[in-house]
Backbone as XML, in Angstrom:
<?xml version="1.0"?>
<chain id="A" units="angstrom">
  <residue number="1" name="MET">
    <atom name="N" x="-47.455" y="-57.602" z="67.829"/>
    <atom name="CA" x="-46.389" y="-56.860" z="67.206"/>
    <atom name="C" x="-46.228" y="-55.519" z="67.928"/>
  </residue>
  <residue number="2" name="THR">
    <atom name="N" x="-45.019" y="-55.134" z="68.201"/>
    <atom name="CA" x="-44.776" y="-53.868" z="68.878"/>
    <atom name="C" x="-44.757" y="-52.734" z="67.859"/>
  </residue>
  <residue number="3" name="SER">
    <atom name="N" x="-45.149" y="-51.573" z="68.313"/>
    <atom name="CA" x="-45.166" y="-50.418" z="67.407"/>
    <atom name="C" x="-43.794" y="-49.742" z="67.425"/>
  </residue>
  <residue number="4" name="LEU">
    <atom name="N" x="-43.439" y="-49.164" z="66.303"/>
    <atom name="CA" x="-42.158" y="-48.477" z="66.170"/>
    <atom name="C" x="-42.290" y="-47.035" z="66.653"/>
  </residue>
  <residue number="5" name="PRO">
    <atom name="N" x="-41.223" y="-46.462" z="67.166"/>
    <atom name="CA" x="-41.263" y="-45.052" z="67.572"/>
    <atom name="C" x="-41.538" y="-44.142" z="66.372"/>
  </residue>
  <residue number="6" name="ASP">
    <atom name="N" x="-42.059" y="-42.958" z="66.658"/>
    <atom name="CA" x="-42.368" y="-42.003" z="65.599"/>
    <atom name="C" x="-41.106" y="-41.657" z="64.809"/>
  </residue>
  <residue number="7" name="GLY">
    <atom name="N" x="-41.223" y="-41.616" z="63.500"/>
    <atom name="CA" x="-40.117" y="-41.233" z="62.641"/>
    <atom name="C" x="-39.241" y="-42.388" z="62.189"/>
  </residue>
  <residue number="8" name="THR">
    <atom name="N" x="-39.484" y="-43.589" z="62.719"/>
    <atom name="CA" x="-38.632" y="-44.725" z="62.361"/>
    <atom name="C" x="-38.818" y="-45.115" z="60.901"/>
  </residue>
  <residue number="9" name="LEU">
    <atom name="N" x="-40.056" y="-45.145" z="60.440"/>
    <atom name="CA" x="-40.305" y="-45.529" z="59.049"/>
    <atom name="C" x="-39.701" y="-44.516" z="58.078"/>
  </residue>
  <residue number="10" name="GLN">
    <atom name="N" x="-39.800" y="-43.219" z="58.407"/>
    <atom name="CA" x="-39.202" y="-42.205" z="57.541"/>
    <atom name="C" x="-37.682" y="-42.359" z="57.508"/>
  </residue>
  <residue number="11" name="LEU">
    <atom name="N" x="-37.082" y="-42.668" z="58.649"/>
    <atom name="CA" x="-35.639" y="-42.866" z="58.717"/>
    <atom name="C" x="-35.221" y="-44.050" z="57.854"/>
  </residue>
  <residue number="12" name="LEU">
    <atom name="N" x="-35.950" y="-45.142" z="57.946"/>
    <atom name="CA" x="-35.602" y="-46.320" z="57.153"/>
    <atom name="C" x="-35.762" y="-46.058" z="55.661"/>
  </residue>
  <residue number="13" name="GLN">
    <atom name="N" x="-36.736" y="-45.254" z="55.288"/>
    <atom name="CA" x="-36.925" y="-44.919" z="53.882"/>
    <atom name="C" x="-35.836" y="-43.983" z="53.380"/>
  </residue>
  <residue number="14" name="GLN">
    <atom name="N" x="-35.293" y="-43.127" z="54.240"/>
    <atom name="CA" x="-34.279" y="-42.161" z="53.832"/>
    <atom name="C" x="-32.861" y="-42.732" z="53.864"/>
  </residue>
  <residue number="15" name="LEU">
    <atom name="N" x="-32.669" y="-43.935" z="54.360"/>
    <atom name="CA" x="-31.336" y="-44.518" z="54.453"/>
    <atom name="C" x="-30.673" y="-44.669" z="53.087"/>
  </residue>
  <residue number="16" name="ASP">
    <atom name="N" x="-31.466" y="-44.928" z="52.047"/>
    <atom name="CA" x="-30.902" y="-45.140" z="50.717"/>
    <atom name="C" x="-30.595" y="-43.841" z="49.988"/>
  </residue>
  <residue number="17" name="GLU">
    <atom name="N" x="-31.147" y="-42.723" z="50.441"/>
    <atom name="CA" x="-30.996" y="-41.466" z="49.722"/>
    <atom name="C" x="-29.597" y="-40.879" z="49.797"/>
  </residue>
  <residue number="18" name="GLN">
    <atom name="N" x="-28.970" y="-40.930" z="50.944"/>
    <atom name="CA" x="-27.648" y="-40.333" z="51.106"/>
    <atom name="C" x="-26.675" y="-41.377" z="51.627"/>
  </residue>
  <residue number="19" name="PRO">
    <atom name="N" x="-25.610" y="-41.638" z="50.864"/>
    <atom name="CA" x="-24.642" y="-42.635" z="51.333"/>
    <atom name="C" x="-23.812" y="-42.075" z="52.484"/>
  </residue>
  <residue number="20" name="PRO">
    <atom name="N" x="-23.495" y="-42.916" z="53.458"/>
    <atom name="CA" x="-22.686" y="-42.451" z="54.586"/>
    <atom name="C" x="-21.216" y="-42.319" z="54.191"/>
  </residue>
  <residue number="21" name="LEU">
    <atom name="N" x="-20.465" y="-41.595" z="55.011"/>
    <atom name="CA" x="-19.033" y="-41.455" z="54.760"/>
    <atom name="C" x="-18.282" y="-42.747" z="55.050"/>
  </residue>
  <residue number="22" name="VAL">
    <atom name="N" x="-18.806" y="-43.541" z="55.952"/>
    <atom name="CA" x="-18.227" y="-44.856" z="56.242"/>
    <atom name="C" x="-18.881" y="-45.843" z="55.272"/>
  </residue>
  <residue number="23" name="PRO">
    <atom name="N" x="-18.118" y="-46.404" z="54.333"/>
    <atom name="CA" x="-18.717" y="-47.296" z="53.327"/>
    <atom name="C" x="-19.363" y="-48.526" z="53.958"/>
  </residue>
  <residue number="24" name="ASP">
    <atom name="N" x="-20.444" y="-48.970" z="53.342"/>
    <atom name="CA" x="-21.151" y="-50.146" z="53.835"/>
    <atom name="C" x="-20.252" y="-51.383" z="53.807"/>
  </residue>
  <residue number="25" name="GLU">
    <atom name="N" x="-19.369" y="-51.461" z="52.824"/>
    <atom name="CA" x="-18.473" y="-52.610" z="52.726"/>
    <atom name="C" x="-17.535" y="-52.667" z="53.933"/>
  </residue>
  <residue number="26" name="LEU">
    <atom name="N" x="-17.048" y="-51.507" z="54.359"/>
    <atom name="CA" x="-16.183" y="-51.465" z="55.540"/>
    <atom name="C" x="-16.957" y="-51.875" z="56.786"/>
  </residue>
  <residue number="27" name="THR">
    <atom name="N" x="-18.180" y="-51.401" z="56.894"/>
    <atom name="CA" x="-19.018" y="-51.768" z="58.038"/>
    <atom name="C" x="-19.272" y="-53.271" z="58.053"/>
  </residue>
  <residue number="28" name="GLN">
    <atom name="N" x="-19.595" y="-53.841" z="56.890"/>
    <atom name="CA" x="-19.822" y="-55.286" z="56.827"/>
    <atom name="C" x="-18.556" y="-56.063" z="57.180"/>
  </residue>
  <residue number="29" name="TYR">
    <atom name="N" x="-17.410" y="-55.601" z="56.709"/>
    <atom name="CA" x="-16.148" y="-56.267" z="57.015"/>
    <atom name="C" x="-15.878" y="-56.257" z="58.518"/>
  </residue>
  <residue number="30" name="LEU">
    <atom name="N" x="-16.047" y="-55.095" z="59.140"/>
    <atom name="CA" x="-15.796" y="-54.994" z="60.579"/>
    <atom name="C" x="-16.816" y="-55.795" z="61.382"/>
  </residue>
  <residue number="31" name="MET">
    <atom name="N" x="-18.051" y="-55.841" z="60.912"/>
    <atom name="CA" x="-19.059" y="-56.644" z="61.592"/>
    <atom name="C" x="-18.719" y="-58.127" z="61.504"/>
  </residue>
  <residue number="32" name="ARG">
    <atom name="N" x="-18.270" y="-58.575" z="60.331"/>
    <atom name="CA" x="-17.883" y="-59.983" z="60.183"/>
    <atom name="C" x="-16.694" y="-60.317" z="61.070"/>
  </residue>
  <residue number="33" name="ARG">
    <atom name="N" x="-15.735" y="-59.406" z="61.164"/>
    <atom name="CA" x="-14.560" y="-59.644" z="62.013"/>
    <atom name="C" x="-14.945" y="-59.742" z="63.479"/>
  </residue>
  <residue number="34" name="SER">
    <atom name="N" x="-16.022" y="-59.066" z="63.863"/>
    <atom name="CA" x="-16.461" y="-59.127" z="65.257"/>
    <atom name="C" x="-17.475" y="-60.250" z="65.495"/>
  </residue>
  <residue number="35" name="GLY">
    <atom name="N" x="-17.765" y="-61.036" z="64.450"/>
    <atom name="CA" x="-18.657" y="-62.180" z="64.622"/>
    <atom name="C" x="-20.102" y="-61.930" z="64.257"/>
  </residue>
  <residue number="36" name="GLN">
    <atom name="N" x="-20.400" y="-60.826" z="63.628"/>
    <atom name="CA" x="-21.772" y="-60.498" z="63.239"/>
    <atom name="C" x="-21.884" y="-60.536" z="61.716"/>
  </residue>
  <residue number="37" name="ASP">
    <atom name="N" x="-22.685" y="-61.433" z="61.197"/>
    <atom name="CA" x="-22.883" y="-61.507" z="59.755"/>
    <atom name="C" x="-24.302" y="-61.033" z="59.461"/>
  </residue>
  <residue number="38" name="CYS">
    <atom name="N" x="-24.416" y="-59.829" z="58.951"/>
    <atom name="CA" x="-25.717" y="-59.220" z="58.713"/>
    <atom name="C" x="-26.014" y="-59.185" z="57.224"/>
  </residue>
  <residue number="39" name="LYS">
    <atom name="N" x="-27.156" y="-59.672" z="56.833"/>
    <atom name="CA" x="-27.557" y="-59.690" z="55.423"/>
    <atom name="C" x="-28.466" y="-58.508" z="55.067"/>
  </residue>
  <residue number="40" name="ASP">
    <atom name="N" x="-28.977" y="-57.801" z="56.065"/>
    <atom name="CA" x="-29.903" y="-56.692" z="55.825"/>
    <atom name="C" x="-29.124" y="-55.421" z="55.492"/>
  </residue>
  <residue number="41" name="PRO">
    <atom name="N" x="-29.220" y="-54.918" z="54.253"/>
    <atom name="CA" x="-28.449" y="-53.723" z="53.879"/>
    <atom name="C" x="-28.882" y="-52.457" z="54.624"/>
  </residue>
  <residue number="42" name="LYS">
    <atom name="N" x="-30.141" y="-52.400" z="55.038"/>
    <atom name="CA" x="-30.593" y="-51.210" z="55.775"/>
    <atom name="C" x="-29.981" y="-51.166" z="57.176"/>
  </residue>
  <residue number="43" name="LEU">
    <atom name="N" x="-29.838" y="-52.310" z="57.790"/>
    <atom name="CA" x="-29.217" y="-52.354" z="59.113"/>
    <atom name="C" x="-27.733" y="-51.999" z="59.018"/>
  </residue>
  <residue number="44" name="VAL">
    <atom name="N" x="-27.069" y="-52.497" z="57.965"/>
    <atom name="CA" x="-25.659" y="-52.148" z="57.755"/>
    <atom name="C" x="-25.522" y="-50.650" z="57.530"/>
  </residue>
  <residue number="45" name="ARG">
    <atom name="N" x="-26.419" y="-50.069" z="56.741"/>
    <atom name="CA" x="-26.384" y="-48.624" z="56.482"/>
    <atom name="C" x="-26.638" y="-47.838" z="57.766"/>
  </residue>
  <residue number="46" name="LEU">
    <atom name="N" x="-27.543" y="-48.314" z="58.594"/>
    <atom name="CA" x="-27.832" y="-47.655" z="59.861"/>
    <atom name="C" x="-26.610" y="-47.681" z="60.782"/>
  </residue>
  <residue number="47" name="ILE">
    <atom name="N" x="-25.902" y="-48.797" z="60.811"/>
    <atom name="CA" x="-24.689" y="-48.899" z="61.620"/>
    <atom name="C" x="-23.601" y="-47.996" z="61.045"/>
  </residue>
  <residue number="48" name="SER">
    <atom name="N" x="-23.520" y="-47.900" z="59.718"/>
    <atom name="CA" x="-22.560" y="-46.993" z="59.079"/>
    <atom name="C" x="-22.840" y="-45.547" z="59.461"/>
  </residue>
  <residue number="49" name="LEU">
    <atom name="N" x="-24.110" y="-45.174" z="59.490"/>
    <atom name="CA" x="-24.468" y="-43.811" z="59.890"/>
    <atom name="C" x="-24.161" y="-43.560" z="61.364"/>
  </residue>
  <residue number="50" name="ALA">
    <atom name="N" x="-24.353" y="-44.568" z="62.203"/>
    <atom name="CA" x="-24.018" y="-44.422" z="63.622"/>
    <atom name="C" x="-22.511" y="-44.260" z="63.793"/>
  </residue>
  <residue number="51" name="ALA">
    <atom name="N" x="-21.721" y="-45.003" z="63.014"/>
    <atom name="CA" x="-20.266" y="-44.865" z="63.071"/>
    <atom name="C" x="-19.843" y="-43.476" z="62.592"/>
  </residue>
  <residue number="52" name="GLN">
    <atom name="N" x="-20.499" y="-42.984" z="61.539"/>
    <atom name="CA" x="-20.205" y="-41.642" z="61.033"/>
    <atom name="C" x="-20.501" y="-40.590" z="62.097"/>
  </residue>
  <residue number="53" name="ARG">
    <atom name="N" x="-21.589" y="-40.747" z="62.786"/>
    <atom name="CA" x="-21.954" y="-39.802" z="63.848"/>
    <atom name="C" x="-20.925" y="-39.842" z="64.980"/>
  </residue>
  <residue number="54" name="PHE">
    <atom name="N" x="-20.490" y="-41.040" z="65.353"/>
    <atom name="CA" x="-19.491" y="-41.189" z="66.408"/>
    <atom name="C" x="-18.185" y="-40.509" z="66.004"/>
  </residue>
  <residue number="55" name="ILE">
    <atom name="N" x="-17.739" y="-40.745" z="64.777"/>
    <atom name="CA" x="-16.500" y="-40.130" z="64.298"/>
    <atom name="C" x="-16.631" y="-38.616" z="64.294"/>
  </residue>
  <residue number="56" name="ALA">
    <atom name="N" x="-17.772" y="-38.103" z="63.848"/>
    <atom name="CA" x="-17.980" y="-36.654" z="63.800"/>
    <atom name="C" x="-17.935" y="-36.046" z="65.205"/>
  </residue>
  <residue number="57" name="GLU">
    <atom name="N" x="-18.520" y="-36.720" z="66.174"/>
    <atom name="CA" x="-18.510" y="-36.209" z="67.544"/>
    <atom name="C" x="-17.110" y="-36.228" z="68.136"/>
  </residue>
  <residue number="58" name="VAL">
    <atom name="N" x="-16.347" y="-37.273" z="67.862"/>
    <atom name="CA" x="-14.976" y="-37.355" z="68.375"/>
    <atom name="C" x="-14.110" y="-36.261" z="67.756"/>
  </residue>
  <residue number="59" name="VAL">
    <atom name="N" x="-14.246" y="-36.061" z="66.451"/>
    <atom name="CA" x="-13.462" y="-35.019" z="65.780"/>
    <atom name="C" x="-13.855" y="-33.635" z="66.288"/>
  </residue>
  <residue number="60" name="HIS">
    <atom name="N" x="-15.134" y="-33.409" z="66.495"/>
    <atom name="CA" x="-15.593" y="-32.116" z="67.011"/>
    <atom name="C" x="-15.045" y="-31.862" z="68.412"/>
  </residue>
  <residue number="61" name="ASP">
    <atom name="N" x="-15.103" y="-32.871" z="69.264"/>
    <atom name="CA" x="-14.567" y="-32.713" z="70.614"/>
    <atom name="C" x="-13.051" y="-32.492" z="70.589"/>
  </residue>
  <residue number="62" name="SER">
    <atom name="N" x="-12.365" y="-33.178" z="69.679"/>
    <atom name="CA" x="-10.915" y="-32.984" z="69.551"/>
    <atom name="C" x="-10.602" y="-31.560" z="69.109"/>
  </residue>
  <residue number="63" name="LEU">
    <atom name="N" x="-11.398" y="-31.032" z="68.195"/>
    <atom name="CA" x="-11.204" y="-29.654" z="67.747"/>
    <atom name="C" x="-11.415" y="-28.671" z="68.890"/>
  </residue>
  <residue number="64" name="GLN">
    <atom name="N" x="-12.418" y="-28.907" z="69.701"/>
    <atom name="CA" x="-12.669" y="-28.017" z="70.838"/>
    <atom name="C" x="-11.511" y="-28.081" z="71.831"/>
  </residue>
  <residue number="65" name="LEU">
    <atom name="N" x="-10.963" y="-29.265" z="72.051"/>
    <atom name="CA" x="-9.812" y="-29.393" z="72.945"/>
    <atom name="C" x="-8.586" y="-28.695" z="72.367"/>
  </residue>
  <residue number="66" name="CYS">
    <atom name="N" x="-8.408" y="-28.775" z="71.054"/>
    <atom name="CA" x="-7.290" y="-28.096" z="70.394"/>
    <atom name="C" x="-7.436" y="-26.589" z="70.535"/>
  </residue>
  <residue number="67" name="LYS">
    <atom name="N" x="-8.640" y="-26.086" z="70.316"/>
    <atom name="CA" x="-8.889" y="-24.647" z="70.470"/>
    <atom name="C" x="-8.615" y="-24.204" z="71.898"/>
  </residue>
  <residue number="68" name="ALA">
    <atom name="N" x="-9.021" y="-24.991" z="72.860"/>
    <atom name="CA" x="-8.785" y="-24.640" z="74.263"/>
    <atom name="C" x="-7.294" y="-24.654" z="74.576"/>
  </residue>
  <residue number="69" name="ARG">
    <atom name="N" x="-6.581" y="-25.636" z="74.040"/>
    <atom name="CA" x="-5.144" y="-25.720" z="74.278"/>
    <atom name="C" x="-4.422" y="-24.534" z="73.645"/>
  </residue>
  <residue number="70" name="LEU">
    <atom name="N" x="-4.789" y="-24.188" z="72.419"/>
    <atom name="CA" x="-4.149" y="-23.058" z="71.747"/>
    <atom name="C" x="-4.599" y="-21.724" z="72.326"/>
  </residue>
  <residue number="71" name="GLY">
    <atom name="N" x="-5.814" y="-21.670" z="72.850"/>
    <atom name="CA" x="-6.317" y="-20.439" z="73.443"/>
    <atom name="C" x="-5.629" y="-20.101" z="74.746"/>
  </residue>
  <residue number="72" name="SER">
    <atom name="N" x="-5.102" y="-21.123" z="75.429"/>
    <atom name="CA" x="-4.438" y="-20.859" z="76.703"/>
    <atom name="C" x="-3.022" y="-20.321" z="76.505"/>
  </residue>
  <residue number="73" name="ALA">
    <atom name="N" x="-2.455" y="-20.501" z="75.318"/>
    <atom name="CA" x="-1.111" y="-19.980" z="75.043"/>
    <atom name="C" x="-1.234" y="-18.569" z="74.465"/>
  </residue>
  <residue number="74" name="ASN">
    <atom name="N" x="-0.279" y="-17.712" z="74.764"/>
    <atom name="CA" x="-0.349" y="-16.372" z="74.203"/>
    <atom name="C" x="0.241" y="-16.361" z="72.791"/>
  </residue>
  <residue number="75" name="LYS">
    <atom name="N" x="0.019" y="-15.276" z="72.065"/>
    <atom name="CA" x="0.404" y="-15.216" z="70.656"/>
    <atom name="C" x="1.913" y="-15.272" z="70.455"/>
  </residue>
  <residue number="76" name="LYS">
    <atom name="N" x="2.674" y="-14.739" z="71.377"/>
    <atom name="CA" x="4.129" y="-14.796" z="71.234"/>
    <atom name="C" x="4.613" y="-16.236" z="71.318"/>
  </residue>
  <residue number="77" name="GLN">
    <atom name="N" x="4.029" y="-17.002" z="72.236"/>
    <atom name="CA" x="4.411" y="-18.405" z="72.358"/>
    <atom name="C" x="4.040" y="-19.172" z="71.095"/>
  </residue>
  <residue number="78" name="LEU">
    <atom name="N" x="2.877" y="-18.862" z="70.532"/>
    <atom name="CA" x="2.435" y="-19.566" z="69.340"/>
    <atom name="C" x="3.331" y="-19.240" z="68.151"/>
  </residue>
  <residue number="79" name="LYS">
    <atom name="N" x="3.698" y="-17.958" z="67.992"/>
    <atom name="CA" x="4.570" y="-17.586" z="66.882"/>
    <atom name="C" x="5.949" y="-18.203" z="67.047"/>
  </residue>
  <residue number="80" name="ALA">
    <atom name="N" x="6.436" y="-18.259" z="68.280"/>
    <atom name="CA" x="7.742" y="-18.870" z="68.531"/>
    <atom name="C" x="7.716" y="-20.365" z="68.223"/>
  </residue>
  <residue number="81" name="ALA">
    <atom name="N" x="6.560" y="-20.981" z="68.403"/>
    <atom name="CA" x="6.437" y="-22.413" z="68.139"/>
    <atom name="C" x="6.154" y="-22.695" z="66.659"/>
  </residue>
  <residue number="82" name="GLY">
    <atom name="N" x="6.010" y="-21.645" z="65.837"/>
    <atom name="CA" x="5.761" y="-21.840" z="64.412"/>
    <atom name="C" x="4.302" y="-21.993" z="64.056"/>
  </residue>
  <residue number="83" name="TYR">
    <atom name="N" x="3.396" y="-21.591" z="64.915"/>
    <atom name="CA" x="1.964" y="-21.701" z="64.663"/>
    <atom name="C" x="1.558" y="-20.668" z="63.618"/>
  </residue>
  <residue number="84" name="ARG">
    <atom name="N" x="0.861" y="-21.112" z="62.578"/>
    <atom name="CA" x="0.445" y="-20.209" z="61.502"/>
    <atom name="C" x="-1.045" y="-20.349" z="61.223"/>
  </residue>
  <residue number="85" name="ASP">
    <atom name="N" x="-1.868" y="-20.160" z="62.205"/>
    <atom name="CA" x="-3.322" y="-20.227" z="62.061"/>
    <atom name="C" x="-3.811" y="-21.555" z="61.479"/>
  </residue>
  <residue number="86" name="LYS">
    <atom name="N" x="-3.067" y="-22.604" z="61.721"/>
    <atom name="CA" x="-3.494" y="-23.937" z="61.309"/>
    <atom name="C" x="-3.597" y="-24.790" z="62.558"/>
  </residue>
  <residue number="87" name="ARG">
    <atom name="N" x="-4.676" y="-25.512" z="62.642"/>
    <atom name="CA" x="-4.848" y="-26.411" z="63.780"/>
    <atom name="C" x="-4.398" y="-27.806" z="63.376"/>
  </residue>
  <residue number="88" name="VAL">
    <atom name="N" x="-3.696" y="-28.455" z="64.263"/>
    <atom name="CA" x="-3.194" y="-29.791" z="64.008"/>
    <atom name="C" x="-3.805" y="-30.734" z="65.036"/>
  </residue>
  <residue number="89" name="LEU">
    <atom name="N" x="-4.370" y="-31.815" z="64.545"/>
    <atom name="CA" x="-4.940" y="-32.814" z="65.441"/>
    <atom name="C" x="-3.802" y="-33.607" z="66.059"/>
  </residue>
  <residue number="90" name="THR">
    <atom name="N" x="-3.661" y="-33.492" z="67.360"/>
    <atom name="CA" x="-2.607" y="-34.213" z="68.059"/>
    <atom name="C" x="-3.197" y="-35.446" z="68.737"/>
  </residue>
  <residue number="91" name="ILE">
    <atom name="N" x="-2.336" y="-36.385" z="69.022"/>
    <atom name="CA" x="-2.777" y="-37.612" z="69.685"/>
    <atom name="C" x="-3.289" y="-37.302" z="71.090"/>
  </residue>
  <residue number="92" name="GLU">
    <atom name="N" x="-2.750" y="-36.257" z="71.712"/>
    <atom name="CA" x="-3.216" y="-35.887" z="73.054"/>
    <atom name="C" x="-4.669" y="-35.404" z="73.006"/>
  </residue>
  <residue number="93" name="ASP">
    <atom name="N" x="-4.985" y="-34.542" z="72.026"/>
    <atom name="CA" x="-6.362" y="-34.053" z="71.898"/>
    <atom name="C" x="-7.308" y="-35.199" z="71.548"/>
  </residue>
  <residue number="94" name="LEU">
    <atom name="N" x="-6.878" y="-36.052" z="70.639"/>
    <atom name="CA" x="-7.718" y="-37.167" z="70.217"/>
    <atom name="C" x="-7.946" y="-38.157" z="71.356"/>
  </residue>
  <residue number="95" name="SER">
    <atom name="N" x="-6.904" y="-38.456" z="72.120"/>
    <atom name="CA" x="-7.078" y="-39.415" z="73.216"/>
    <atom name="C" x="-7.956" y="-38.843" z="74.322"/>
  </residue>
  <residue number="96" name="LYS">
    <atom name="N" x="-7.869" y="-37.532" z="74.566"/>
    <atom name="CA" x="-8.753" y="-36.915" z="75.566"/>
    <atom name="C" x="-10.208" y="-36.973" z="75.109"/>
  </residue>
  <residue number="97" name="ALA">
    <atom name="N" x="-10.437" y="-36.708" z="73.816"/>
    <atom name="CA" x="-11.809" y="-36.760" z="73.291"/>
    <atom name="C" x="-12.358" y="-38.180" z="73.332"/>
  </residue>
  <residue number="98" name="LEU">
    <atom name="N" x="-11.530" y="-39.153" z="72.973"/>
    <atom name="CA" x="-11.985" y="-40.537" z="72.998"/>
    <atom name="C" x="-12.222" y="-41.030" z="74.423"/>
  </residue>
  <residue number="99" name="LYS">
    <atom name="N" x="-11.455" y="-40.501" z="75.365"/>
    <atom name="CA" x="-11.630" y="-40.902" z="76.768"/>
    <atom name="C" x="-13.012" y="-40.507" z="77.273"/>
  </residue>
  <residue number="100" name="GLU">
    <atom name="N" x="-13.544" y="-39.378" z="76.774"/>
    <atom name="CA" x="-14.894" y="-38.963" z="77.152"/>
    <atom name="C" x="-15.950" y="-39.966" z="76.688"/>
  </residue>
  <residue number="101" name="PHE">
    <atom name="N" x="-15.630" y="-40.729" z="75.629"/>
    <atom name="CA" x="-16.550" y="-41.737" z="75.110"/>
    <atom name="C" x="-16.234" y="-43.131" z="75.635"/>
  </residue>
  <residue number="102" name="GLY">
    <atom name="N" x="-15.262" y="-43.227" z="76.554"/>
    <atom name="CA" x="-14.944" y="-44.508" z="77.151"/>
    <atom name="C" x="-13.931" y="-45.324" z="76.378"/>
  </residue>
  <residue number="103" name="VAL">
    <atom name="N" x="-13.224" y="-44.702" z="75.431"/>
    <atom name="CA" x="-12.215" y="-45.404" z="74.643"/>
    <atom name="C" x="-10.849" y="-44.968" z="75.137"/>
  </residue>
  <residue number="104" name="THR">
    <atom name="N" x="-10.029" y="-45.918" z="75.532"/>
    <atom name="CA" x="-8.688" y="-45.615" z="76.020"/>
    <atom name="C" x="-7.693" y="-45.806" z="74.891"/>
  </residue>
  <residue number="105" name="VAL">
    <atom name="N" x="-6.866" y="-44.802" z="74.674"/>
    <atom name="CA" x="-5.824" y="-44.867" z="73.646"/>
    <atom name="C" x="-4.490" y="-44.938" z="74.360"/>
  </residue>
  <residue number="106" name="ARG">
    <atom name="N" x="-3.743" y="-45.975" z="74.056"/>
    <atom name="CA" x="-2.408" y="-46.115" z="74.635"/>
    <atom name="C" x="-1.394" y="-45.888" z="73.533"/>
  </residue>
  <residue number="107" name="GLN">
    <atom name="N" x="-0.396" y="-45.074" z="73.832"/>
    <atom name="CA" x="0.639" y="-44.809" z="72.852"/>
    <atom name="C" x="1.631" y="-45.954" z="72.829"/>
  </residue>
  <residue number="108" name="PRO">
    <atom name="N" x="2.082" y="-46.335" z="71.631"/>
    <atom name="CA" x="3.087" y="-47.394" z="71.575"/>
    <atom name="C" x="4.393" y="-46.926" z="72.199"/>
  </residue>
  <residue number="109" name="PRO">
    <atom name="N" x="5.251" y="-47.842" z="72.616"/>
    <atom name="CA" x="6.483" y="-47.453" z="73.308"/>
    <atom name="C" x="7.437" y="-46.622" z="72.450"/>
  </residue>
  <residue number="110" name="TYR">
    <atom name="N" x="7.320" y="-46.703" z="71.137"/>
    <atom name="CA" x="8.210" y="-45.940" z="70.277"/>
    <atom name="C" x="7.692" y="-44.539" z="69.974"/>
  </residue>
  <residue number="111" name="MET">
    <atom name="N" x="6.535" y="-44.174" z="70.523"/>
    <atom name="CA" x="5.951" y="-42.846" z="70.290"/>
    <atom name="C" x="6.732" y="-41.817" z="71.093"/>
  </residue>
  <residue number="112" name="VAL">
    <atom name="N" x="7.129" y="-40.751" z="70.440"/>
    <atom name="CA" x="7.908" y="-39.701" z="71.084"/>
    <atom name="C" x="6.955" y="-38.763" z="71.790"/>
  </residue>
  <residue number="113" name="ASP">
    <atom name="N" x="7.255" y="-38.453" z="73.035"/>
    <atom name="CA" x="6.440" y="-37.533" z="73.802"/>
    <atom name="C" x="6.818" y="-36.103" z="73.423"/>
  </residue>
  <residue number="114" name="ALA">
    <atom name="N" x="5.811" y="-35.301" z="73.042"/>
    <atom name="CA" x="6.074" y="-33.937" z="72.605"/>
    <atom name="C" x="6.566" y="-33.064" z="73.750"/>
  </residue>
  <residue number="115" name="ASN">
    <atom name="N" x="6.216" y="-33.427" z="74.980"/>
    <atom name="CA" x="6.593" y="-32.614" z="76.130"/>
    <atom name="C" x="7.917" y="-33.056" z="76.754"/>
  </residue>
  <residue number="116" name="ALA">
    <atom name="N" x="8.489" y="-34.131" z="76.236"/>
    <atom name="CA" x="9.751" y="-34.621" z="76.806"/>
    <atom name="C" x="10.894" y="-33.702" z="76.411"/>
  </residue>
  <residue number="117" name="PRO">
    <atom name="N" x="11.880" y="-33.545" z="77.278"/>
    <atom name="CA" x="13.013" y="-32.687" z="76.929"/>
    <atom name="C" x="13.827" y="-33.276" z="75.793"/>
  </residue>
  <residue number="118" name="GLN">
    <atom name="N" x="14.217" y="-32.425" z="74.847"/>
    <atom name="CA" x="15.034" y="-32.859" z="73.713"/>
    <atom name="C" x="16.494" y="-32.959" z="74.154"/>
  </residue>
  <residue number="119" name="SER">
    <atom name="N" x="17.179" y="-34.006" z="73.736"/>
    <atom name="CA" x="18.582" y="-34.136" z="74.110"/>
    <atom name="C" x="19.498" y="-33.856" z="72.943"/>
  </residue>
</chain>
């Protein structure tokens, strides 16, 4: 029998204490759709926590990209554009963040480009 890395048993014991933001039912549904039928609730919870971590990292990276994009514009440009100290998650920021993780986002053909000239 192989030995487990340090902290693995504590992690498995703590899985039941705090529910993840991604529900276990959603994780099980997506696993079944991909061909994986898992009966172990701890493994499903572990995958839910991994998905939660992935989502948190993508959102954090998107926020940093938004801050960088808004930081490069001066305040007059922001006020003229109607910016009121609120950050908006744009598809451009999200797709750039996801690209860092190897996920390609393609916009559907009916998506309006924000940088395209208005007619």
